[in-house]
PDB file of N, CA, C and O in Angstrom:
ATOM      1  N   UNK A   1     -15.428  -1.965  -3.632  1.00  0.00           N
ATOM      2  CA  UNK A   1     -14.261  -2.340  -4.412  1.00  0.00           C
ATOM      3  C   UNK A   1     -13.055  -1.602  -3.600  1.00  0.00           C
ATOM      4  O   UNK A   1     -13.133  -0.437  -3.212  1.00  0.00           O
ATOM      5  N   UNK A   2     -12.099  -2.324  -3.430  1.00  0.00           N
ATOM      6  CA  UNK A   2     -10.944  -1.750  -2.549  1.00  0.00           C
ATOM      7  C   UNK A   2     -10.052  -1.414  -3.437  1.00  0.00           C
ATOM      8  O   UNK A   2     -10.211  -1.667  -4.631  1.00  0.00           O
ATOM      9  N   UNK A   3      -8.579  -0.555  -2.770  1.00  0.00           N
ATOM     10  CA  UNK A   3      -8.047  -0.461  -3.525  1.00  0.00           C
ATOM     11  C   UNK A   3      -6.435  -0.307  -2.454  1.00  0.00           C
ATOM     12  O   UNK A   3      -5.968   0.708  -1.937  1.00  0.00           O
ATOM     13  N   UNK A   4      -6.108  -1.205  -2.435  1.00  0.00           N
ATOM     14  CA  UNK A   4      -5.250  -2.071  -1.719  1.00  0.00           C
ATOM     15  C   UNK A   4      -4.212  -1.142  -1.750  1.00  0.00           C
ATOM     16  O   UNK A   4      -3.791  -0.709  -2.822  1.00  0.00           O
ATOM     17  N   UNK A   5      -3.658  -0.717  -0.432  1.00  0.00           N
ATOM     18  CA  UNK A   5      -2.166   0.189  -0.297  1.00  0.00           C
ATOM     19  C   UNK A   5      -0.757  -0.622  -1.193  1.00  0.00           C
ATOM     20  O   UNK A   5      -1.523  -1.310  -1.868  1.00  0.00           O
ATOM     21  N   UNK A   6       0.138  -0.901  -1.518  1.00  0.00           N
ATOM     22  CA  UNK A   6       1.244  -2.032  -2.187  1.00  0.00           C
ATOM     23  C   UNK A   6       2.283  -1.091  -1.491  1.00  0.00           C
ATOM     24  O   UNK A   6       2.901  -1.652  -0.586  1.00  0.00           O
ATOM     25  N   UNK A   7       2.594   0.152  -1.704  1.00  0.00           N
ATOM     26  CA  UNK A   7       3.902   0.498  -1.316  1.00  0.00           C
ATOM     27  C   UNK A   7       3.780   1.921  -0.568  1.00  0.00           C
ATOM     28  O   UNK A   7       2.836   2.539  -1.059  1.00  0.00           O
ATOM     29  N   UNK A   8       4.239   2.441   0.167  1.00  0.00           N
ATOM     30  CA  UNK A   8       4.188   3.790   1.590  1.00  0.00           C
ATOM     31  C   UNK A   8       5.781   4.128   1.221  1.00  0.00           C
ATOM     32  O   UNK A   8       6.740   3.359   1.158  1.00  0.00           O
ATOM     33  N   UNK A   9       5.703   5.533   1.008  1.00  0.00           N
ATOM     34  CA  UNK A   9       7.038   6.509   1.573  1.00  0.00           C
ATOM     35  C   UNK A   9       6.929   7.123   2.705  1.00  0.00           C
ATOM     36  O   UNK A   9       6.127   8.046   2.567  1.00  0.00           O
ATOM     37  N   UNK A  10       7.554   7.040   4.307  1.00  0.00           N
ATOM     38  CA  UNK A  10       7.745   7.335   4.959  1.00  0.00           C
ATOM     39  C   UNK A  10       7.902   9.221   5.050  1.00  0.00           C
ATOM     40  O   UNK A  10       8.573   9.736   4.156  1.00  0.00           O
ATOM     41  N   UNK A  11       7.390   9.980   5.928  1.00  0.00           N
ATOM     42  CA  UNK A  11       7.596  10.831   5.920  1.00  0.00           C
ATOM     43  C   UNK A  11       7.868  11.463   6.841  1.00  0.00           C
ATOM     44  O   UNK A  11       8.349  12.594   6.770  1.00  0.00           O
ATOM     45  N   UNK A  12       7.637  10.912   7.789  1.00  0.00           N
ATOM     46  CA  UNK A  12       8.695  11.098   9.705  1.00  0.00           C
ATOM     47  C   UNK A  12       7.615  10.432  10.351  1.00  0.00           C
ATOM     48  O   UNK A  12       6.500  10.154   9.910  1.00  0.00           O
ATOM     49  N   UNK A  13       8.293  10.150  11.838  1.00  0.00           N
ATOM     50  CA  UNK A  13       7.725   9.965  13.243  1.00  0.00           C
ATOM     51  C   UNK A  13       7.531  10.980  14.472  1.00  0.00           C
ATOM     52  O   UNK A  13       8.252  11.734  15.124  1.00  0.00           O
ATOM     53  N   UNK A  14       6.028  10.561  14.441  1.00  0.00           N
ATOM     54  CA  UNK A  14       5.475  11.760  15.123  1.00  0.00           C
ATOM     55  C   UNK A  14       4.844  11.203  16.725  1.00  0.00           C
ATOM     56  O   UNK A  14       3.936  10.372  16.713  1.00  0.00           O
ATOM     57  N   UNK A  15       5.104  11.448  17.360  1.00  0.00           N
ATOM     58  CA  UNK A  15       4.406  11.377  19.234  1.00  0.00           C
ATOM     59  C   UNK A  15       3.569  12.348  19.397  1.00  0.00           C
ATOM     60  O   UNK A  15       3.724  13.549  19.615  1.00  0.00           O
ATOM     61  N   UNK A  16       2.046  11.230  19.174  1.00  0.00           N
ATOM     62  CA  UNK A  16       0.736  11.670  19.669  1.00  0.00           C
ATOM     63  C   UNK A  16      -0.027  10.829  21.135  1.00  0.00           C
ATOM     64  O   UNK A  16       0.293   9.646  21.246  1.00  0.00           O
ATOM     65  N   UNK A  17      -0.681  11.215  21.870  1.00  0.00           N
ATOM     66  CA  UNK A  17      -1.177  10.930  23.011  1.00  0.00           C
ATOM     67  C   UNK A  17      -0.313   9.363  23.736  1.00  0.00           C
ATOM     68  O   UNK A  17      -0.856   8.435  24.336  1.00  0.00           O
ATOM     69  N   UNK A  18       0.902   9.510  23.457  1.00  0.00           N
ATOM     70  CA  UNK A  18       2.033   9.004  23.820  1.00  0.00           C
ATOM     71  C   UNK A  18       1.912   7.883  23.344  1.00  0.00           C
ATOM     72  O   UNK A  18       1.528   7.061  24.176  1.00  0.00           O
ATOM     73  N   UNK A  19       2.073   7.507  22.373  1.00  0.00           N
ATOM     74  CA  UNK A  19       2.190   6.622  20.882  1.00  0.00           C
ATOM     75  C   UNK A  19       3.205   7.154  20.106  1.00  0.00           C
ATOM     76  O   UNK A  19       3.430   8.364  20.122  1.00  0.00           O
ATOM     77  N   UNK A  20       4.018   6.169  19.243  1.00  0.00           N
ATOM     78  CA  UNK A  20       5.065   7.148  18.282  1.00  0.00           C
ATOM     79  C   UNK A  20       3.962   6.460  17.060  1.00  0.00           C
ATOM     80  O   UNK A  20       3.187   5.508  17.145  1.00  0.00           O
ATOM     81  N   UNK A  21       4.191   7.149  16.219  1.00  0.00           N
ATOM     82  CA  UNK A  21       3.189   6.919  14.859  1.00  0.00           C
ATOM     83  C   UNK A  21       4.556   7.105  13.525  1.00  0.00           C
ATOM     84  O   UNK A  21       5.364   8.030  13.445  1.00  0.00           O
ATOM     85  N   UNK A  22       4.424   5.828  12.559  1.00  0.00           N
ATOM     86  CA  UNK A  22       4.944   6.544  11.561  1.00  0.00           C
ATOM     87  C   UNK A  22       4.112   7.033  10.796  1.00  0.00           C
ATOM     88  O   UNK A  22       3.120   6.406  10.424  1.00  0.00           O
ATOM     89  N   UNK A  23       4.434   8.473  10.367  1.00  0.00           N
ATOM     90  CA  UNK A  23       3.880   8.709   8.726  1.00  0.00           C
ATOM     91  C   UNK A  23       3.720   8.766   7.809  1.00  0.00           C
ATOM     92  O   UNK A  23       4.494   9.605   7.349  1.00  0.00           O
ATOM     93  N   UNK A  24       3.006   8.288   6.940  1.00  0.00           N
ATOM     94  CA  UNK A  24       3.674   7.999   5.534  1.00  0.00           C
ATOM     95  C   UNK A  24       2.650   8.508   4.275  1.00  0.00           C
ATOM     96  O   UNK A  24       1.664   9.187   4.558  1.00  0.00           O
ATOM     97  N   UNK A  25       2.918   8.171   2.999  1.00  0.00           N
ATOM     98  CA  UNK A  25       1.669   8.585   1.830  1.00  0.00           C
ATOM     99  C   UNK A  25       2.297   7.306   0.876  1.00  0.00           C
ATOM    100  O   UNK A  25       3.468   6.960   0.717  1.00  0.00           O
ATOM    101  N   UNK A  26       1.103   6.784   0.344  1.00  0.00           N
ATOM    102  CA  UNK A  26       1.307   5.862  -0.407  1.00  0.00           C
ATOM    103  C   UNK A  26       1.998   5.990  -1.734  1.00  0.00           C
ATOM    104  O   UNK A  26       2.318   7.111  -2.129  1.00  0.00           O
ATOM    105  N   UNK A  27       2.257   4.886  -2.470  1.00  0.00           N
ATOM    106  CA  UNK A  27       3.143   5.067  -3.384  1.00  0.00           C
ATOM    107  C   UNK A  27       2.683   4.423  -4.313  1.00  0.00           C
ATOM    108  O   UNK A  27       3.281   4.736  -5.343  1.00  0.00           O
ATOM    109  N   UNK A  28       1.754   3.512  -4.526  1.00  0.00           N
ATOM    110  CA  UNK A  28       1.838   2.677  -4.711  1.00  0.00           C
ATOM    111  C   UNK A  28       0.180   1.639  -4.096  1.00  0.00           C
ATOM    112  O   UNK A  28       0.330   0.880  -3.139  1.00  0.00           O
ATOM    113  N   UNK A  29      -0.937   1.734  -4.624  1.00  0.00           N
ATOM    114  CA  UNK A  29      -1.535   1.345  -4.516  1.00  0.00           C
ATOM    115  C   UNK A  29      -1.797   0.251  -6.255  1.00  0.00           C
ATOM    116  O   UNK A  29      -1.097   0.151  -7.262  1.00  0.00           O
ATOM    117  N   UNK A  30      -3.322  -0.459  -5.797  1.00  0.00           N
ATOM    118  CA  UNK A  30      -3.652  -1.154  -6.575  1.00  0.00           C
ATOM    119  C   UNK A  30      -4.393  -0.766  -7.956  1.00  0.00           C
ATOM    120  O   UNK A  30      -4.652  -1.597  -8.827  1.00  0.00           O
ATOM    121  N   UNK A  31      -4.724   0.729  -8.045  1.00  0.00           N
ATOM    122  CA  UNK A  31      -5.241   1.635  -8.963  1.00  0.00           C
ATOM    123  C   UNK A  31      -4.068   2.117  -9.674  1.00  0.00           C
ATOM    124  O   UNK A  31      -4.074   2.043 -10.903  1.00  0.00           O
ATOM    125  N   UNK A  32      -2.945   2.657  -8.995  1.00  0.00           N
ATOM    126  CA  UNK A  32      -2.390   3.760  -9.541  1.00  0.00           C
ATOM    127  C   UNK A  32      -0.906   3.600  -8.832  1.00  0.00           C
ATOM    128  O   UNK A  32      -0.562   2.695  -8.073  1.00  0.00           O
ATOM    129  N   UNK A  33      -0.055   4.818  -9.323  1.00  0.00           N
ATOM    130  CA  UNK A  33       1.663   4.488  -9.053  1.00  0.00           C
ATOM    131  C   UNK A  33       1.741   6.540  -8.238  1.00  0.00           C
ATOM    132  O   UNK A  33       1.406   7.535  -8.879  1.00  0.00           O
ATOM    133  N   UNK A  34       2.104   6.542  -7.228  1.00  0.00           N
ATOM    134  CA  UNK A  34       2.464   8.931  -7.389  1.00  0.00           C
ATOM    135  C   UNK A  34       3.954   8.329  -7.386  1.00  0.00           C
ATOM    136  O   UNK A  34       4.606   7.432  -6.853  1.00  0.00           O
ATOM    137  N   UNK A  35       4.080   9.311  -8.254  1.00  0.00           N
ATOM    138  CA  UNK A  35       5.654   9.713  -8.265  1.00  0.00           C
ATOM    139  C   UNK A  35       6.533  10.266  -7.322  1.00  0.00           C
ATOM    140  O   UNK A  35       7.660   9.942  -6.947  1.00  0.00           O
ATOM    141  N   UNK A  36       5.769  11.168  -7.027  1.00  0.00           N
ATOM    142  CA  UNK A  36       5.898  12.619  -6.352  1.00  0.00           C
ATOM    143  C   UNK A  36       4.906  12.825  -5.115  1.00  0.00           C
ATOM    144  O   UNK A  36       3.984  12.031  -5.297  1.00  0.00           O
ATOM    145  N   UNK A  37       4.759  13.315  -4.312  1.00  0.00           N
ATOM    146  CA  UNK A  37       3.896  13.669  -3.407  1.00  0.00           C
ATOM    147  C   UNK A  37       4.679  15.001  -2.812  1.00  0.00           C
ATOM    148  O   UNK A  37       5.731  14.647  -2.280  1.00  0.00           O
ATOM    149  N   UNK A  38       4.387  16.976  -2.724  1.00  0.00           N
ATOM    150  CA  UNK A  38       4.965  17.910  -2.457  1.00  0.00           C
ATOM    151  C   UNK A  38       5.559  17.950  -0.802  1.00  0.00           C
ATOM    152  O   UNK A  38       5.301  17.272   0.192  1.00  0.00           O
ATOM    153  N   UNK A  39       6.068  18.590  -0.950  1.00  0.00           N
ATOM    154  CA  UNK A  39       7.225  18.895   0.774  1.00  0.00           C
ATOM    155  C   UNK A  39       5.823  19.152   1.373  1.00  0.00           C
ATOM    156  O   UNK A  39       5.276  18.365   2.144  1.00  0.00           O
ATOM    157  N   UNK A  40       5.404  20.066   1.045  1.00  0.00           N
ATOM    158  CA  UNK A  40       4.213  20.839   1.446  1.00  0.00           C
ATOM    159  C   UNK A  40       3.697  20.039   2.449  1.00  0.00           C
ATOM    160  O   UNK A  40       3.856  19.846   3.654  1.00  0.00           O
ATOM    161  N   UNK A  41       2.597  19.392   0.949  1.00  0.00           N
ATOM    162  CA  UNK A  41       1.513  18.613   1.174  1.00  0.00           C
ATOM    163  C   UNK A  41       2.323  17.586   2.709  1.00  0.00           C
ATOM    164  O   UNK A  41       1.947  17.553   3.881  1.00  0.00           O
ATOM    165  N   UNK A  42       3.417  16.927   2.088  1.00  0.00           N
ATOM    166  CA  UNK A  42       3.992  15.860   3.241  1.00  0.00           C
ATOM    167  C   UNK A  42       4.148  16.518   4.675  1.00  0.00           C
ATOM    168  O   UNK A  42       3.750  15.735   5.537  1.00  0.00           O
ATOM    169  N   UNK A  43       4.569  17.624   5.152  1.00  0.00           N
ATOM    170  CA  UNK A  43       4.930  18.652   6.127  1.00  0.00           C
ATOM    171  C   UNK A  43       2.836  18.932   6.631  1.00  0.00           C
ATOM    172  O   UNK A  43       2.335  18.625   7.712  1.00  0.00           O
ATOM    173  N   UNK A  44       2.282  19.414   5.718  1.00  0.00           N
ATOM    174  CA  UNK A  44       0.668  19.831   6.364  1.00  0.00           C
ATOM    175  C   UNK A  44       0.320  18.507   7.071  1.00  0.00           C
ATOM    176  O   UNK A  44      -0.137  18.567   8.212  1.00  0.00           O
ATOM    177  N   UNK A  45       0.568  16.912   6.269  1.00  0.00           N
ATOM    178  CA  UNK A  45      -0.183  15.883   6.849  1.00  0.00           C
ATOM    179  C   UNK A  45       0.486  15.645   7.852  1.00  0.00           C
ATOM    180  O   UNK A  45      -0.338  14.962   8.461  1.00  0.00           O
ATOM    181  N   UNK A  46       1.629  15.697   8.697  1.00  0.00           N
ATOM    182  CA  UNK A  46       2.245  15.057   9.920  1.00  0.00           C
ATOM    183  C   UNK A  46       1.971  15.705  10.820  1.00  0.00           C
ATOM    184  O   UNK A  46       1.855  15.242  11.955  1.00  0.00           O
ATOM    185  N   UNK A  47       1.739  17.397  10.407  1.00  0.00           N
ATOM    186  CA  UNK A  47       1.518  18.055  11.025  1.00  0.00           C
ATOM    187  C   UNK A  47      -0.056  17.904  11.604  1.00  0.00           C
ATOM    188  O   UNK A  47      -0.440  18.069  12.762  1.00  0.00           O
ATOM    189  N   UNK A  48      -0.647  17.626  10.707  1.00  0.00           N
ATOM    190  CA  UNK A  48      -1.930  16.917  10.671  1.00  0.00           C
ATOM    191  C   UNK A  48      -2.301  15.880  11.887  1.00  0.00           C
ATOM    192  O   UNK A  48      -3.153  16.137  12.738  1.00  0.00           O
ATOM    193  N   UNK A  49      -1.562  14.713  11.843  1.00  0.00           N
ATOM    194  CA  UNK A  49      -1.719  13.743  12.377  1.00  0.00           C
ATOM    195  C   UNK A  49      -0.939  13.979  13.762  1.00  0.00           C
ATOM    196  O   UNK A  49      -0.632  12.913  14.296  1.00  0.00           O
ATOM    197  N   UNK A  50      -0.667  14.780  14.254  1.00  0.00           N
ATOM    198  CA  UNK A  50       0.329  15.218  15.171  1.00  0.00           C
ATOM    199  C   UNK A  50      -0.837  16.202  16.154  1.00  0.00           C
ATOM    200  O   UNK A  50      -0.541  16.539  17.301  1.00  0.00           O
ATOM    201  N   UNK A  51      -1.678  16.442  15.747  1.00  0.00           N
ATOM    202  CA  UNK A  51      -2.571  17.561  16.114  1.00  0.00           C
ATOM    203  C   UNK A  51      -3.855  17.046  16.596  1.00  0.00           C
ATOM    204  O   UNK A  51      -4.576  17.507  17.481  1.00  0.00           O
ATOM    205  N   UNK A  52      -4.023  15.955  15.821  1.00  0.00           N
ATOM    206  CA  UNK A  52      -5.589  15.216  15.639  1.00  0.00           C
ATOM    207  C   UNK A  52      -5.692  13.886  16.652  1.00  0.00           C
ATOM    208  O   UNK A  52      -4.725  13.262  17.090  1.00  0.00           O
ATOM    209  N   UNK A  53      -7.066  13.616  16.909  1.00  0.00           N
ATOM    210  CA  UNK A  53      -7.011  12.449  17.703  1.00  0.00           C
ATOM    211  C   UNK A  53      -6.545  10.972  17.242  1.00  0.00           C
ATOM    212  O   UNK A  53      -7.512  10.403  16.737  1.00  0.00           O
ATOM    213  N   UNK A  54      -5.424  10.184  17.245  1.00  0.00           N
ATOM    214  CA  UNK A  54      -5.487   9.078  16.384  1.00  0.00           C
ATOM    215  C   UNK A  54      -5.665   7.896  17.434  1.00  0.00           C
ATOM    216  O   UNK A  54      -5.162   7.863  18.557  1.00  0.00           O
ATOM    217  N   UNK A  55      -6.486   6.924  16.842  1.00  0.00           N
ATOM    218  CA  UNK A  55      -6.898   5.606  17.283  1.00  0.00           C
ATOM    219  C   UNK A  55      -6.034   5.068  18.257  1.00  0.00           C
ATOM    220  O   UNK A  55      -4.895   4.760  17.904  1.00  0.00           O
ATOM    221  N   UNK A  56      -6.438   4.882  19.583  1.00  0.00           N
ATOM    222  CA  UNK A  56      -5.718   3.680  20.483  1.00  0.00           C
ATOM    223  C   UNK A  56      -4.757   2.378  19.994  1.00  0.00           C
ATOM    224  O   UNK A  56      -5.370   1.424  19.515  1.00  0.00           O
ATOM    225  N   UNK A  57      -3.637   2.306  20.066  1.00  0.00           N
ATOM    226  CA  UNK A  57      -3.036   1.543  19.359  1.00  0.00           C
ATOM    227  C   UNK A  57      -2.096   1.764  17.834  1.00  0.00           C
ATOM    228  O   UNK A  57      -1.181   1.016  17.491  1.00  0.00           O
ATOM    229  N   UNK A  58      -2.625   3.075  16.991  1.00  0.00           N
ATOM    230  CA  UNK A  58      -2.194   3.217  15.696  1.00  0.00           C
ATOM    231  C   UNK A  58      -0.775   2.987  15.992  1.00  0.00           C
ATOM    232  O   UNK A  58      -0.121   2.974  17.034  1.00  0.00           O
ATOM    233  N   UNK A  59      -0.627   2.891  15.316  1.00  0.00           N
ATOM    234  CA  UNK A  59       1.131   2.569  14.509  1.00  0.00           C
ATOM    235  C   UNK A  59       1.839   3.412  13.338  1.00  0.00           C
ATOM    236  O   UNK A  59       3.022   3.721  13.195  1.00  0.00           O
ATOM    237  N   UNK A  60       0.679   3.684  12.533  1.00  0.00           N
ATOM    238  CA  UNK A  60       0.706   3.798  11.415  1.00  0.00           C
ATOM    239  C   UNK A  60      -0.121   4.488  10.754  1.00  0.00           C
ATOM    240  O   UNK A  60      -1.162   3.890  10.481  1.00  0.00           O
ATOM    241  N   UNK A  61       0.038   6.469  10.078  1.00  0.00           N
ATOM    242  CA  UNK A  61      -0.765   6.389   9.726  1.00  0.00           C
ATOM    243  C   UNK A  61      -0.495   7.114   7.884  1.00  0.00           C
ATOM    244  O   UNK A  61       0.313   7.942   7.464  1.00  0.00           O
ATOM    245  N   UNK A  62      -1.364   6.489   7.337  1.00  0.00           N
ATOM    246  CA  UNK A  62      -0.968   6.665   6.062  1.00  0.00           C
ATOM    247  C   UNK A  62      -1.974   7.536   4.300  1.00  0.00           C
ATOM    248  O   UNK A  62      -2.956   7.045   3.744  1.00  0.00           O
ATOM    249  N   UNK A  63      -1.384   8.588   3.976  1.00  0.00           N
ATOM    250  CA  UNK A  63      -2.183   9.116   3.596  1.00  0.00           C
ATOM    251  C   UNK A  63      -2.201   8.261   2.131  1.00  0.00           C
ATOM    252  O   UNK A  63      -1.338   7.438   1.826  1.00  0.00           O
ATOM    253  N   UNK A  64      -3.292   8.604   1.343  1.00  0.00           N
ATOM    254  CA  UNK A  64      -3.586   7.155   0.483  1.00  0.00           C
ATOM    255  C   UNK A  64      -3.942   8.464  -0.809  1.00  0.00           C
ATOM    256  O   UNK A  64      -4.290   8.133  -1.943  1.00  0.00           O
TER     257      UNK A  64
END
């Protein structure tokens, strides 16, 4: 069963391997709503995206 992301909130834009990537977190899926995500979790996720290898052509990364 899939859990499609319906809405996401922008955290930041990062540069990784020569690409610009929008970092977001899911605020609504088919199964749940998220009203808040701690700032530290947002910052940690953004940093992780900056430091990890992202697939070529990726333009958006979403924490679900």
